[in-house]
C-alpha positions, 0 to 999 in steps of 0.5 A: 983215580981208577975208573971201573971197567965200563963193561962191568959197571952200569951207566946209571951207577957210573953217572951217580959216581960222577955226580957224587964226585967219587969219580970226575967226568975228566977221569971217566973221559980219559979212561974212554980215550985210553981204551979207544986208543988201545982197542980201536986199531983192532976193532975199528969201531970209531971212525973219528975221535976228538980228544980235546973236545971231549976233555973240554966237555968233561971239565965243564961238567966237573966245574958245574958239579963243583958249583952245585949245578944239576948236570943231568942223569947221564953226568960224565957218560962218554958216548959214541955217535953213529955216523948216520947222525949229526954231532957238532964238530964231526963230519957225517960221512955215512960211510960214503966215499962221495961224502968223505970230504964233507965239512963238520956238522954245525948242529947236533941231531935232536937225540945228540943234543938231548944226550949232551943236555943230560950230561953226556960227553961226545967222544966221536963217531962210530962206524956204519955200512954206507947209508946204513944199507945192510946188517953188517958194518963195512964201507969203502971209506973206513973199512970193516968193524970187528966183533969184540966177541970174535976176531973173524966175526962181524958185529952186525949192522948197521949200528955195528960200530956203536955195538963194538964200542960199547961191548968192548968197553970203549964207551958205556953208551952210544947212539944207533938207528934201526930201519930193519934191525940195525940196533937189534942185530948188532946188540944180539951179536955182541951180547947186549940188550937193545931196543927199537922204540916205536916210530916217533918216540925218539925224534929224528932230525933236524936233518932228514934221515933216510927210510923215514917210514921205517927208521927209528933212532935210539941209545945203545948200552949193554943192559936194558935198564941203561937203555931205558935210562938214556931213553928217558932223556931223549924221548918226546916231541920235536919240530924237526920230526913231524912223526914225533910223539908226546913224552911218556908221563912216567919214567921208563927207567923207573918202570923197570925197578920191579918189572912184572912178568908177562902172563902169556907170550907167543913163541915164534921160531920163524916169522915168515917161514925162514927157519933159524940156524939149528944151533941158534934155534936150540939156544933160543928154545932153551931160553923160552923153556926157562920163561915157561918154567918161570910160570909164563904161558908159552904158546908156540906158533908157525909163521905169523906174517908173509910178504913183508920183504916187498914193502920193506924193500920199497920203503927202505931202498926206495927212500935212498934212490933220491939221495943217490940219483945225482951220483948215477952216471957220474964217476962217483957211482963207481965208489958206491958200495957194490951191493948197495949200488946194485940194489939202488940200480934195481930200485931206481927202475922199480920205485914209483909213486904208485909202488910206494903207496902200495908198499905203505898199504901193504905195511898197514895190512901187515900191521893189522894182521900182526895185531890179530896174531898178538891178541891175547898175548903180552909179546911175541918172542923169536930169535933176533937173527937166524944165523952167524956172521963170519967176516969172510962172507957177504951175508950171514950163514944159516947152517953153513949156507950163506943167505940173506935170510939170516936177518929175516927176523927183525925188519917185519917189525919195522914195517909194522912199526912195533916196539922190539927188543933183544936180550942175550939168550945164551951162546953157541958152541964157539962162544958167540952170543945169541939174541932173543927178540921180544916184540910188543904191541903197537906203541907199548914201549914201556911194557916191552921194556918191562918184559925185556928187563924181566927176561934179562933178569930171569936168564941172568946173563951179563957177559964180558967180551972175552977176547978184549983185555981190560 
């Protein structure tokens, strides 16, 4: 039984074929395992795989289909789970040396449990930087993940393992999390469409996740309609997440069948005043010109927010201090990723109850400012990342200069808790993908998905990573 390339068939169609018995879940899972065996040594997207468990899960799905049982909208879809999130039977190492010998999780996260219930087959865990601390994917336990679009390039992070696995066709779907851009950054760098839901849409837990003021979880796939399909299976309240929101009254995937165009959007070449790489800016501007040519009113603006990095750093890195404090002044501290260790040492001395409350007040003020800016517009559009990501650098580069500002476009919308997406805008001269970010109004997840699907359709870019053999 020949299984189509996961990079050229939608998740929705693949699941339909499994349900109709045109394909078996066993065959689809076997194809995923074969591609992981062939590609993972070069890409290092997966850090753990349980082939026997995956085959058993797939067989159980096939038997249920034969018995006439409804197996769910994601029947037989193999997935990778980001290694910040629990999946039964796998250790959650989090890229951390001090957790390298931890035992396997005994309970799925809420998201993973809901994906299993929808018919998914859990193949294994995907790579992440230690504790998800940066927009790259490398750690002292498992090493670096490679972007399938370029041998010497990073897939970004912190959901870079999942992005590399999906973009290369190892699996058609995976999980990610986004505390400062960690779904959008790697989606942009691997030519995928990604989406950060509003906080509380996809419940975290039952084990606590870091950076609760900023982080969201969610599925990752190549195209936005497949993301929405998986979101339909995982959104809705759960007692393990006190922030969790009621489930939408209508399917988000169904809303994307004929998505209405936006009427008026705000094009923001820079969010806080840090401009993009000239080439990336040009690619994004060309995509925005196509949006305007399609009849959408596009208004260009200068920087729309300022002072976001202070609240972000307090809330993101400050939340890690209690987790890492027991390691300080012990031999294990030497094993913490150096860049993370330096930030945590600084944060340890600066984060107080008062500073955290001030950061939350700052986030609230920024949210009010963003609402004022967005009044009268359907969405804000910007580049997703500002620069390039060579593996030889500690940070990305903007016009050839190494800088932390290469990821300055995503974290403002974690601080302000806005739904935000990315889709492929085009390519640089060296054939690397460029992402266009689409930011919606507070809690307007469905409308943000609709606009993203409309832009994805308009631009018509559906690329296959060129340097990964079928």
